[in-house]
Structures are given as structure tokens and as C-alpha cells.
N, CA, C, O and the ligand as a Tripos MOL2 file, in Angstrom:
@<TRIPOS>MOLECULE
protein
  269   267    68     0     0
PROTEIN
NO_CHARGES

@<TRIPOS>ATOM
      1 N         -14.0810   36.6660   10.4620 N.3       1 MET1
      2 CA        -13.1310   35.5770   10.7060 C.3       1 MET1
      3 C         -13.4310   34.3810    9.8080 C.2       1 MET1
      4 O         -12.5290   33.8010    9.2030 O.2       1 MET1
      5 N         -14.7220   34.0170    9.7300 N.am      2 SER2
      6 CA        -15.0680   32.8370    8.9390 C.3       2 SER2
      7 C         -15.5070   33.2140    7.5320 C.2       2 SER2
      8 O         -16.0840   32.3930    6.8180 O.2       2 SER2
      9 N         -15.2430   34.4170    7.1430 N.am      3 TYR3
     10 CA        -15.7510   34.9280    5.8700 C.3       3 TYR3
     11 C         -15.3360   34.0470    4.6900 C.2       3 TYR3
     12 O         -16.1690   33.7280    3.8420 O.2       3 TYR3
     13 N         -14.0920   33.6610    4.6240 N.am      4 TYR4
     14 CA        -13.6450   32.8520    3.4890 C.3       4 TYR4
     15 C         -13.1800   31.4550    3.8960 C.2       4 TYR4
     16 O         -12.4070   30.8230    3.1760 O.2       4 TYR4
     17 N         -13.6460   30.9760    5.0410 N.am      5 ASN5
     18 CA        -13.2130   29.6530    5.4680 C.3       5 ASN5
     19 C         -13.9020   28.5190    4.7070 C.2       5 ASN5
     20 O         -13.3560   27.4220    4.5870 O.2       5 ASN5
     21 N         -15.1070   28.7940    4.1940 N.am      6 ASN6
     22 CA        -15.8750   27.7080    3.5830 C.3       6 ASN6
     23 C         -15.3540   27.3060    2.2110 C.2       6 ASN6
     24 O         -15.5610   26.1760    1.7680 O.2       6 ASN6
     25 N         -14.7100   28.1880    1.5710 N.am      7 ARG7
     26 CA        -14.2590   27.8840    0.2100 C.3       7 ARG7
     27 C         -12.7670   28.1620    0.0670 C.2       7 ARG7
     28 O         -12.3450   29.0810   -0.6340 O.2       7 ARG7
     29 N         -12.0110   27.3610    0.7340 N.am      8 ARG8
     30 CA        -10.5590   27.5130    0.5730 C.3       8 ARG8
     31 C         -10.1330   26.7150   -0.6520 C.2       8 ARG8
     32 O         -10.0350   25.4890   -0.6030 O.2       8 ARG8
     33 N          -9.8870   27.3980   -1.7170 N.am      9 THR9
     34 CA         -9.5510   26.7070   -2.9620 C.3       9 THR9
     35 C          -8.0850   26.8690   -3.3280 C.2       9 THR9
     36 O          -7.6720   26.4730   -4.4180 O.2       9 THR9
     37 N          -7.3110   27.4310   -2.4510 N.am     10 GLU10
     38 CA         -5.9080   27.5830   -2.7960 C.3      10 GLU10
     39 C          -5.2810   26.2020   -2.9790 C.2      10 GLU10
     40 O          -5.4430   25.3250   -2.1310 O.2      10 GLU10
     41 N          -4.5810   26.0170   -4.0630 N.am     11 PRO11
     42 CA         -4.0280   24.6830   -4.3400 C.3      11 PRO11
     43 C          -2.9520   24.2990   -3.3370 C.2      11 PRO11
     44 O          -2.0900   25.0970   -2.9720 O.2      11 PRO11
     45 N          -3.0360   23.0520   -2.9070 N.am     12 LEU12
     46 CA         -1.9930   22.5520   -2.0280 C.3      12 LEU12
     47 C          -0.8600   22.0190   -2.8890 C.2      12 LEU12
     48 O          -1.1040   21.4390   -3.9470 O.2      12 LEU12
     49 N           0.3380   22.2040   -2.4600 N.am     13 PRO13
     50 CA          1.4620   21.6590   -3.2260 C.3      13 PRO13
     51 C           1.4210   20.1380   -3.1860 C.2      13 PRO13
     52 O           1.1650   19.5420   -2.1400 O.2      13 PRO13
     53 N           1.6710   19.5300   -4.3050 N.am     14 SER14
     54 CA          1.6960   18.0750   -4.3400 C.3      14 SER14
     55 C           2.8770   17.6290   -5.1760 C.2      14 SER14
     56 O           3.4630   18.4080   -5.9280 O.2      14 SER14
     57 N           3.2080   16.3690   -5.0280 N.am     15 GLU15
     58 CA          4.4080   15.8850   -5.6920 C.3      15 GLU15
     59 C           4.2780   14.4000   -5.9620 C.2      15 GLU15
     60 O           3.5230   13.6950   -5.2920 O.2      15 GLU15
     61 N           5.0160   13.9370   -6.9440 N.am     16 ASP16
     62 CA          5.0970   12.5000   -7.1870 C.3      16 ASP16
     63 C           6.1890   11.9370   -6.3090 C.2      16 ASP16
     64 O           7.3260   12.4070   -6.3280 O.2      16 ASP16
     65 N           5.8340   10.9290   -5.5440 N.am     17 VAL17
     66 CA          6.8270   10.3260   -4.6680 C.3      17 VAL17
     67 C           6.9010    8.8240   -4.9420 C.2      17 VAL17
     68 O           5.9030    8.1920   -5.2880 O.2      17 VAL17
     69 N           8.0710    8.2820   -4.7850 N.am     18 ALA18
     70 CA          8.2630    6.8470   -4.9230 C.3      18 ALA18
     71 C           7.7410    6.1640   -3.6680 C.2      18 ALA18
     72 O           8.0320    6.5870   -2.5490 O.2      18 ALA18
     73 N           6.9740    5.1150   -3.8660 N.am     19 THR19
     74 CA          6.3610    4.4260   -2.7270 C.3      19 THR19
     75 C           6.5710    2.9250   -2.8060 C.2      19 THR19
     76 O           6.9130    2.3730   -3.8510 O.2      19 THR19
     77 N           6.3570    2.2980   -1.6890 N.am     20 TRP20
     78 CA          6.1600    0.8570   -1.6280 C.3      20 TRP20
     79 C           4.6680    0.6200   -1.4530 C.2      20 TRP20
     80 O           4.0440    1.1950   -0.5620 O.2      20 TRP20
     81 N           4.0940   -0.2340   -2.3100 N.am     21 GLU21
     82 CA          2.6590   -0.5060   -2.2720 C.3      21 GLU21
     83 C           2.4400   -1.9570   -1.8750 C.2      21 GLU21
     84 O           3.0500   -2.8650   -2.4390 O.2      21 GLU21
     85 N           1.5640   -2.1670   -0.8990 N.am     22 CYS22
     86 CA          1.2480   -3.5230   -0.4690 C.3      22 CYS22
     87 C           0.5690   -4.2800   -1.6120 C.2      22 CYS22
     88 O          -0.2830   -3.7260   -2.3060 O.2      22 CYS22
     89 N           0.9420   -5.5360   -1.8040 N.am     23 VAL23
     90 CA          0.3620   -6.3140   -2.8990 C.3      23 VAL23
     91 C          -0.9630   -6.9630   -2.5030 C.2      23 VAL23
     92 O          -1.6940   -7.4350   -3.3740 O.2      23 VAL23
     93 N          -1.2860   -6.9970   -1.2220 N.am     24 ALA24
     94 CA         -2.5400   -7.6160   -0.7850 C.3      24 ALA24
     95 C          -3.7180   -6.7720   -1.2390 C.2      24 ALA24
     96 O          -3.7430   -5.5590   -1.0320 O.2      24 ALA24
     97 N          -4.7020   -7.4290   -1.8670 N.am     25 GLN25
     98 CA         -5.8150   -6.6670   -2.4260 C.3      25 GLN25
     99 C          -6.7100   -6.0710   -1.3570 C.2      25 GLN25
    100 O          -7.3810   -5.0690   -1.6040 O.2      25 GLN25
    101 N          -6.7330   -6.6600   -0.1920 N.am     26 ASP26
    102 CA         -7.6120   -6.1360    0.8510 C.3      26 ASP26
    103 C          -6.8610   -5.2540    1.8370 C.2      26 ASP26
    104 O          -7.3240   -5.0100    2.9510 O.2      26 ASP26
    105 N          -5.7120   -4.7850    1.4180 N.am     27 CYS27
    106 CA         -4.9150   -3.9370    2.2990 C.3      27 CYS27
    107 C          -4.5010   -2.6950    1.5420 C.2      27 CYS27
    108 O          -4.0650   -2.7720    0.3930 O.2      27 CYS27
    109 N          -4.6340   -1.5790    2.1710 N.am     28 ASN28
    110 CA         -4.2420   -0.3160    1.5350 C.3      28 ASN28
    111 C          -2.8740    0.1590    2.0100 C.2      28 ASN28
    112 O          -2.5340    1.3350    1.8830 O.2      28 ASN28
    113 N          -2.1100   -0.7510    2.5460 N.am     29 GLY29
    114 CA         -0.8260   -0.3510    3.1030 C.3      29 GLY29
    115 C           0.1390    0.1690    2.0500 C.2      29 GLY29
    116 O           0.2690   -0.4030    0.9680 O.2      29 GLY29
    117 N           0.7910    1.2260    2.3740 N.am     30 TRP30
    118 CA          1.8550    1.7560    1.5030 C.3      30 TRP30
    119 C           2.7190    2.6660    2.3420 C.2      30 TRP30
    120 O           2.3140    3.1260    3.4090 O.2      30 TRP30
    121 N           3.8980    2.9150    1.8510 N.am     31 MET31
    122 CA          4.7690    3.8600    2.5370 C.3      31 MET31
    123 C           5.6700    4.5460    1.5290 C.2      31 MET31
    124 O           5.9810    4.0150    0.4630 O.2      31 MET31
    125 N           6.0700    5.7290    1.9040 N.am     32 ARG32
    126 CA          7.0230    6.4350    1.0540 C.3      32 ARG32
    127 C           8.3670    5.7490    1.1470 C.2      32 ARG32
    128 O           8.7980    5.3240    2.2190 O.2      32 ARG32
    129 N           9.0180    5.6490    0.0070 N.am     33 LYS33
    130 CA         10.3610    5.0710    0.0470 C.3      33 LYS33
    131 C          11.2900    5.9300    0.8900 C.2      33 LYS33
    132 O          12.2610    5.4430    1.4690 O.2      33 LYS33
    133 N          10.9750    7.2060    0.9450 N.am     34 ASP34
    134 CA         11.7650    8.0950    1.8000 C.3      34 ASP34
    135 C          11.7880    7.6040    3.2360 C.2      34 ASP34
    136 O          12.7720    7.7670    3.9580 O.2      34 ASP34
    137 N          10.6610    6.9900    3.6360 N.am     35 PHE35
    138 CA         10.5140    6.5910    5.0330 C.3      35 PHE35
    139 C          10.8440    5.1310    5.2630 C.2      35 PHE35
    140 O          10.8760    4.6760    6.4060 O.2      35 PHE35
    141 N          11.0870    4.3960    4.2000 N.am     36 ALA36
    142 CA         11.4120    2.9790    4.3440 C.3      36 ALA36
    143 C          12.8580    2.8410    4.7900 C.2      36 ALA36
    144 O          13.7420    3.5740    4.3460 O.2      36 ALA36
    145 N          13.0700    1.9020    5.6600 N.am     37 THR37
    146 CA         14.4100    1.7500    6.2150 C.3      37 THR37
    147 C          15.2360    0.7460    5.4400 C.2      37 THR37
    148 O          16.4420    0.6300    5.6590 O.2      37 THR37
    149 N          14.5960    0.0150    4.5300 N.am     38 LYS38
    150 CA         15.3510   -0.9540    3.7440 C.3      38 LYS38
    151 C          14.6240   -1.2050    2.4400 C.2      38 LYS38
    152 O          13.4780   -0.7890    2.2710 O.2      38 LYS38
    153 N          15.2850   -1.8850    1.5170 N.am     39 ASP39
    154 CA         14.6570   -2.2100    0.2430 C.3      39 ASP39
    155 C          13.5780   -3.2610    0.4480 C.2      39 ASP39
    156 O          13.7420   -4.2020    1.2250 O.2      39 ASP39
    157 N          12.4680   -3.0830   -0.2660 N.am     40 ALA40
    158 CA         11.3720   -4.0360   -0.2530 C.3      40 ALA40
    159 C          10.9820   -4.4580    1.1650 C.2      40 ALA40
    160 O          11.0720   -5.6370    1.5060 O.2      40 ALA40
    161 N          10.5570   -3.5200    1.9740 N.am     41 PRO41
    162 CA         10.1370   -3.8740    3.3350 C.3      41 PRO41
    163 C           8.8030   -4.6000    3.3020 C.2      41 PRO41
    164 O           8.0360   -4.4210    2.3570 O.2      41 PRO41
    165 N           8.5070   -5.4100    4.3020 N.am     42 PRO42
    166 CA          7.1790   -6.0060    4.3730 C.3      42 PRO42
    167 C           6.1520   -4.9420    4.7460 C.2      42 PRO42
    168 O           6.4750   -3.9360    5.3780 O.2      42 PRO42
    169 N           4.9130   -5.1880    4.3400 N.am     43 CYS43
    170 CA          3.8490   -4.2480    4.6930 C.3      43 CYS43
    171 C           3.7540   -4.1470    6.2140 C.2      43 CYS43
    172 O           3.6890   -5.1690    6.8970 O.2      43 CYS43
    173 N           3.7450   -2.9330    6.7450 N.am     44 PRO44
    174 CA          3.6650   -2.7650    8.1980 C.3      44 PRO44
    175 C           2.3070   -3.1650    8.7580 C.2      44 PRO44
    176 O           2.1660   -3.3270    9.9700 O.2      44 PRO44
    177 N           1.3100   -3.3270    7.8980 N.am     45 PHE45
    178 CA         -0.0410   -3.6310    8.3770 C.3      45 PHE45
    179 C          -0.3580   -5.1090    8.3170 C.2      45 PHE45
    180 O          -0.9430   -5.6620    9.2490 O.2      45 PHE45
    181 N           0.0320   -5.7630    7.2070 N.am     46 CYS46
    182 CA         -0.3610   -7.1650    7.0580 C.3      46 CYS46
    183 C           0.8330   -8.0740    6.8020 C.2      46 CYS46
    184 O           0.6790   -9.2950    6.7880 O.2      46 CYS46
    185 N           2.0170   -7.5060    6.5990 N.am     47 GLY47
    186 CA          3.1990   -8.3300    6.4370 C.3      47 GLY47
    187 C           3.4050   -8.8810    5.0460 C.2      47 GLY47
    188 O           4.3300   -9.6610    4.8160 O.2      47 GLY47
    189 N           2.5480   -8.4820    4.1070 N.am     48 SER48
    190 CA          2.7200   -8.9480    2.7330 C.3      48 SER48
    191 C           3.8860   -8.2370    2.0700 C.2      48 SER48
    192 O           4.4720   -7.3070    2.6230 O.2      48 SER48
    193 N           4.2060   -8.7020    0.8660 N.am     49 GLU49
    194 CA          5.2520   -8.0330    0.1090 C.3      49 GLU49
    195 C           4.8000   -6.6450   -0.3080 C.2      49 GLU49
    196 O           3.6050   -6.3650   -0.3960 O.2      49 GLU49
    197 N           5.7560   -5.7980   -0.5580 N.am     50 MET50
    198 CA          5.4710   -4.4780   -1.0910 C.3      50 MET50
    199 C           6.1080   -4.3950   -2.4680 C.2      50 MET50
    200 O           7.2140   -4.8900   -2.6870 O.2      50 MET50
    201 N           5.3970   -3.7630   -3.3890 N.am     51 LYS51
    202 CA          5.9680   -3.5500   -4.7130 C.3      51 LYS51
    203 C           6.1880   -2.0610   -4.9110 C.2      51 LYS51
    204 O           5.5430   -1.2220   -4.2820 O.2      51 LYS51
    205 N           7.1040   -1.7650   -5.7930 N.am     52 THR52
    206 CA          7.4230   -0.3620   -6.0070 C.3      52 THR52
    207 C           6.3020    0.3350   -6.7680 C.2      52 THR52
    208 O           5.6170   -0.2780   -7.5870 O.2      52 THR52
    209 N           6.1270    1.6030   -6.4910 N.am     53 GLY53
    210 CA          5.0820    2.3700   -7.1560 C.3      53 GLY53
    211 C           5.3220    3.8530   -6.9420 C.2      53 GLY53
    212 O           6.3180    4.2640   -6.3460 O.2      53 GLY53
    213 N           4.3890    4.6440   -7.4410 N.am     54 THR54
    214 CA          4.4710    6.0780   -7.2190 C.3      54 THR54
    215 C           3.0950    6.6010   -6.8520 C.2      54 THR54
    216 O           2.0750    6.0330   -7.2420 O.2      54 THR54
    217 N           3.0810    7.6650   -6.1140 N.am     55 ARG55
    218 CA          1.8220    8.3210   -5.7800 C.3      55 ARG55
    219 C           1.9930    9.8070   -5.9420 C.2      55 ARG55
    220 O           3.0470   10.3700   -5.6480 O.2      55 ARG55
    221 N           0.9210   10.4400   -6.4220 N.am     56 HIS56
    222 CA          0.8930   11.8980   -6.4990 C.3      56 HIS56
    223 C           0.1540   12.3540   -5.2520 C.2      56 HIS56
    224 O          -1.0700   12.2520   -5.1750 O.2      56 HIS56
    225 N           0.8860   12.8460   -4.2960 N.am     57 ILE57
    226 CA          0.2780   13.1660   -3.0190 C.3      57 ILE57
    227 C           0.6010   14.5900   -2.6140 C.2      57 ILE57
    228 O           1.5380   15.2140   -3.1110 O.2      57 ILE57
    229 N          -0.2030   15.0710   -1.7030 N.am     58 THR58
    230 CA          0.0260   16.4060   -1.1810 C.3      58 THR58
    231 C           1.3090   16.4340   -0.3700 C.2      58 THR58
    232 O           1.5600   15.5610    0.4600 O.2      58 THR58
    233 N           2.0900   17.4230   -0.6200 N.am     59 ALA59
    234 CA          3.3320   17.5740    0.1310 C.3      59 ALA59
    235 C           2.9960   18.1880    1.4880 C.2      59 ALA59
    236 O           2.8260   19.4000    1.6180 O.2      59 ALA59
    237 N           2.9090   17.3390    2.4670 N.am     60 LEU60
    238 CA          2.5190   17.7970    3.7870 C.3      60 LEU60
    239 C           3.7010   18.3570    4.5470 C.2      60 LEU60
    240 O           4.8280   17.8680    4.4590 O.2      60 LEU60
    241 N           3.4010   19.3920    5.2890 N.am     61 LYS61
    242 CA          4.4570   19.9850    6.0920 C.3      61 LYS61
    243 C           4.4090   19.5100    7.5420 C.2      61 LYS61
    244 O           5.3300   19.7550    8.3200 O.2      61 LYS61
    245 N           3.3320   18.8340    7.8850 N.am     62 ASN62
    246 CA          3.2350   18.3390    9.2670 C.3      62 ASN62
    247 C           3.1540   16.8180    9.2400 C.2      62 ASN62
    248 O           3.4440   16.2020    8.2140 O.2      62 ASN62
    249 N           2.7720   16.2210   10.3280 N.am     63 ASN63
    250 CA          2.7350   14.7610   10.4060 C.3      63 ASN63
    251 C           1.3250   14.2200   10.2580 C.2      63 ASN63
    252 O           1.0140   13.1430   10.7680 O.2      63 ASN63
    253 N           0.4800   14.9500    9.5710 N.am     64 ASN64
    254 CA         -0.9060   14.5310    9.4150 C.3      64 ASN64
    255 C          -1.0470   13.4850    8.3100 C.2      64 ASN64
    256 O          -1.8050   13.6810    7.3600 O.2      64 ASN64
    257 N          -0.3320   12.3940    8.4310 N.am     65 LEU65
    258 CA         -0.3540   11.3370    7.4190 C.3      65 LEU65
    259 C          -1.4470   10.3460    7.7310 C.2      65 LEU65
    260 O          -1.8560   10.1780    8.8800 O.2      65 LEU65
    261 N          -1.9150    9.6890    6.6790 N.am     66 HIS66
    262 CA         -2.8900    8.6200    6.8680 C.3      66 HIS66
    263 C          -2.2150    7.4580    7.5700 C.2      66 HIS66
    264 O          -1.1230    7.0340    7.1910 O.2      66 HIS66
    265 N          -2.8580    6.9630    8.5650 N.am     67 LYS67
    266 CA         -2.3140    5.8170    9.2710 C.3      67 LYS67
    267 C          -2.9640    4.5490    8.7700 C.2      67 LYS67
    268 O          -2.6380    3.4600    9.2440 O.2      67 LYS67
    269 ZN         -0.5620   -4.8370    3.5850 Zn       68 ZN68
@<TRIPOS>BOND
     1     1     2 1
     2     2     3 1
     3     3     4 2
     4     3     5 am
     5     5     6 1
     6     6     7 1
     7     7     8 2
     8     7     9 am
     9     9    10 1
    10    10    11 1
    11    11    12 2
    12    11    13 am
    13    13    14 1
    14    14    15 1
    15    15    16 2
    16    15    17 am
    17    17    18 1
    18    18    19 1
    19    19    20 2
    20    19    21 am
    21    21    22 1
    22    22    23 1
    23    23    24 2
    24    23    25 am
    25    25    26 1
    26    26    27 1
    27    27    28 2
    28    27    29 am
    29    29    30 1
    30    30    31 1
    31    31    32 2
    32    31    33 am
    33    33    34 1
    34    34    35 1
    35    35    36 2
    36    35    37 am
    37    37    38 1
    38    38    39 1
    39    39    40 2
    40    39    41 am
    41    41    42 1
    42    42    43 1
    43    43    44 2
    44    43    45 am
    45    45    46 1
    46    46    47 1
    47    47    48 2
    48    47    49 am
    49    49    50 1
    50    50    51 1
    51    51    52 2
    52    51    53 am
    53    53    54 1
    54    54    55 1
    55    55    56 2
    56    55    57 am
    57    57    58 1
    58    58    59 1
    59    59    60 2
    60    59    61 am
    61    61    62 1
    62    62    63 1
    63    63    64 2
    64    63    65 am
    65    65    66 1
    66    66    67 1
    67    67    68 2
    68    67    69 am
    69    69    70 1
    70    70    71 1
    71    71    72 2
    72    71    73 am
    73    73    74 1
    74    74    75 1
    75    75    76 2
    76    75    77 am
    77    77    78 1
    78    78    79 1
    79    79    80 2
    80    79    81 am
    81    81    82 1
    82    82    83 1
    83    83    84 2
    84    83    85 am
    85    85    86 1
    86    86    87 1
    87    87    88 2
    88    87    89 am
    89    89    90 1
    90    90    91 1
    91    91    92 2
    92    91    93 am
    93    93    94 1
    94    94    95 1
    95    95    96 2
    96    95    97 am
    97    97    98 1
    98    98    99 1
    99    99   100 2
   100    99   101 am
   101   101   102 1
   102   102   103 1
   103   103   104 2
   104   103   105 am
   105   105   106 1
   106   106   107 1
   107   107   108 2
   108   107   109 am
   109   109   110 1
   110   110   111 1
   111   111   112 2
   112   111   113 am
   113   113   114 1
   114   114   115 1
   115   115   116 2
   116   115   117 am
   117   117   118 1
   118   118   119 1
   119   119   120 2
   120   119   121 am
   121   121   122 1
   122   122   123 1
   123   123   124 2
   124   123   125 am
   125   125   126 1
   126   126   127 1
   127   127   128 2
   128   127   129 am
   129   129   130 1
   130   130   131 1
   131   131   132 2
   132   131   133 am
   133   133   134 1
   134   134   135 1
   135   135   136 2
   136   135   137 am
   137   137   138 1
   138   138   139 1
   139   139   140 2
   140   139   141 am
   141   141   142 1
   142   142   143 1
   143   143   144 2
   144   143   145 am
   145   145   146 1
   146   146   147 1
   147   147   148 2
   148   147   149 am
   149   149   150 1
   150   150   151 1
   151   151   152 2
   152   151   153 am
   153   153   154 1
   154   154   155 1
   155   155   156 2
   156   155   157 am
   157   157   158 1
   158   158   159 1
   159   159   160 2
   160   159   161 am
   161   161   162 1
   162   162   163 1
   163   163   164 2
   164   163   165 am
   165   165   166 1
   166   166   167 1
   167   167   168 2
   168   167   169 am
   169   169   170 1
   170   170   171 1
   171   171   172 2
   172   171   173 am
   173   173   174 1
   174   174   175 1
   175   175   176 2
   176   175   177 am
   177   177   178 1
   178   178   179 1
   179   179   180 2
   180   179   181 am
   181   181   182 1
   182   182   183 1
   183   183   184 2
   184   183   185 am
   185   185   186 1
   186   186   187 1
   187   187   188 2
   188   187   189 am
   189   189   190 1
   190   190   191 1
   191   191   192 2
   192   191   193 am
   193   193   194 1
   194   194   195 1
   195   195   196 2
   196   195   197 am
   197   197   198 1
   198   198   199 1
   199   199   200 2
   200   199   201 am
   201   201   202 1
   202   202   203 1
   203   203   204 2
   204   203   205 am
   205   205   206 1
   206   206   207 1
   207   207   208 2
   208   207   209 am
   209   209   210 1
   210   210   211 1
   211   211   212 2
   212   211   213 am
   213   213   214 1
   214   214   215 1
   215   215   216 2
   216   215   217 am
   217   217   218 1
   218   218   219 1
   219   219   220 2
   220   219   221 am
   221   221   222 1
   222   222   223 1
   223   223   224 2
   224   223   225 am
   225   225   226 1
   226   226   227 1
   227   227   228 2
   228   227   229 am
   229   229   230 1
   230   230   231 1
   231   231   232 2
   232   231   233 am
   233   233   234 1
   234   234   235 1
   235   235   236 2
   236   235   237 am
   237   237   238 1
   238   238   239 1
   239   239   240 2
   240   239   241 am
   241   241   242 1
   242   242   243 1
   243   243   244 2
   244   243   245 am
   245   245   246 1
   246   246   247 1
   247   247   248 2
   248   247   249 am
   249   249   250 1
   250   250   251 1
   251   251   252 2
   252   251   253 am
   253   253   254 1
   254   254   255 1
   255   255   256 2
   256   255   257 am
   257   257   258 1
   258   258   259 1
   259   259   260 2
   260   259   261 am
   261   261   262 1
   262   262   263 1
   263   263   264 2
   264   263   265 am
   265   265   266 1
   266   266   267 1
   267   267   268 2
@<TRIPOS>SUBSTRUCTURE
     1 MET1         2 RESIDUE 1 A MET
     2 SER2         6 RESIDUE 1 A SER
     3 TYR3        10 RESIDUE 1 A TYR
     4 TYR4        14 RESIDUE 1 A TYR
     5 ASN5        18 RESIDUE 1 A ASN
     6 ASN6        22 RESIDUE 1 A ASN
     7 ARG7        26 RESIDUE 1 A ARG
     8 ARG8        30 RESIDUE 1 A ARG
     9 THR9        34 RESIDUE 1 A THR
    10 GLU10       38 RESIDUE 1 A GLU
    11 PRO11       42 RESIDUE 1 A PRO
    12 LEU12       46 RESIDUE 1 A LEU
    13 PRO13       50 RESIDUE 1 A PRO
    14 SER14       54 RESIDUE 1 A SER
    15 GLU15       58 RESIDUE 1 A GLU
    16 ASP16       62 RESIDUE 1 A ASP
    17 VAL17       66 RESIDUE 1 A VAL
    18 ALA18       70 RESIDUE 1 A ALA
    19 THR19       74 RESIDUE 1 A THR
    20 TRP20       78 RESIDUE 1 A TRP
    21 GLU21       82 RESIDUE 1 A GLU
    22 CYS22       86 RESIDUE 1 A CYS
    23 VAL23       90 RESIDUE 1 A VAL
    24 ALA24       94 RESIDUE 1 A ALA
    25 GLN25       98 RESIDUE 1 A GLN
    26 ASP26      102 RESIDUE 1 A ASP
    27 CYS27      106 RESIDUE 1 A CYS
    28 ASN28      110 RESIDUE 1 A ASN
    29 GLY29      114 RESIDUE 1 A GLY
    30 TRP30      118 RESIDUE 1 A TRP
    31 MET31      122 RESIDUE 1 A MET
    32 ARG32      126 RESIDUE 1 A ARG
    33 LYS33      130 RESIDUE 1 A LYS
    34 ASP34      134 RESIDUE 1 A ASP
    35 PHE35      138 RESIDUE 1 A PHE
    36 ALA36      142 RESIDUE 1 A ALA
    37 THR37      146 RESIDUE 1 A THR
    38 LYS38      150 RESIDUE 1 A LYS
    39 ASP39      154 RESIDUE 1 A ASP
    40 ALA40      158 RESIDUE 1 A ALA
    41 PRO41      162 RESIDUE 1 A PRO
    42 PRO42      166 RESIDUE 1 A PRO
    43 CYS43      170 RESIDUE 1 A CYS
    44 PRO44      174 RESIDUE 1 A PRO
    45 PHE45      178 RESIDUE 1 A PHE
    46 CYS46      182 RESIDUE 1 A CYS
    47 GLY47      186 RESIDUE 1 A GLY
    48 SER48      190 RESIDUE 1 A SER
    49 GLU49      194 RESIDUE 1 A GLU
    50 MET50      198 RESIDUE 1 A MET
    51 LYS51      202 RESIDUE 1 A LYS
    52 THR52      206 RESIDUE 1 A THR
    53 GLY53      210 RESIDUE 1 A GLY
    54 THR54      214 RESIDUE 1 A THR
    55 ARG55      218 RESIDUE 1 A ARG
    56 HIS56      222 RESIDUE 1 A HIS
    57 ILE57      226 RESIDUE 1 A ILE
    58 THR58      230 RESIDUE 1 A THR
    59 ALA59      234 RESIDUE 1 A ALA
    60 LEU60      238 RESIDUE 1 A LEU
    61 LYS61      242 RESIDUE 1 A LYS
    62 ASN62      246 RESIDUE 1 A ASN
    63 ASN63      250 RESIDUE 1 A ASN
    64 ASN64      254 RESIDUE 1 A ASN
    65 LEU65      258 RESIDUE 1 A LEU
    66 HIS66      262 RESIDUE 1 A HIS
    67 LYS67      266 RESIDUE 1 A LYS
    68 ZN68       269 GROUP 0 **** ****
């Protein structure tokens, strides 16, 4: 059962996605534009402005997102 569990090297699918990135240097807040409800939303964590950006992230099929 655990024979090949230690070395799972199969590549996960990933993609470039458009994001909003928090401008505060001490905040890692960001969100996918897909999930933003309006243009240039405030950071959900600290309320600062968000700037547009992109991230190359794993295309997750579940809701295991970083909070
Ligand atoms: Zn923030």
C-alpha cells in the first residue's frame, strides 16, 4: 500500500492565473481574479489596495487553497 507513497513525483497540473496582489509589504494577501467580485478589490486581510499580477499555481481540483 505504501510502496510508492514516499516519492510521488507525478507532475501536478499548473497554470498561470491573473491575480490581485496586496501592495502591503507585510501582507501576503492575494486572490484570483476569477474569484474577485469586482475590479480592484481591497485586500481581504488588511484592506490595502490590490494590484494586478499573475501567479503560476497548481490547478487545484478541490478547495485546499491557502487561507
Ligand atoms: Zn493585504
